[in-house]
C-alpha angles and dihedrals in degrees: 000000000000089000092053091047090050092051091050090050092049091048090052091048092049091048091051090047092050095049090045089054091048091052091048092049091049090049089052090047091058091058094055122048096211094053091045091055092048091047094047091052093046137232094291091056090047092052092046090052092049091052 
């Protein structure tokens, strides 16, 4: 049981860290027009433009 509880806690921490990173990246995107356009279009659009 402690192992399962630990894994659940780690999963929650990683989820919070991931969403925190997404919010920070979106905040950075607002400051620059190019990044905001790439973020609004999405990662697939960004990769298609790079190729």
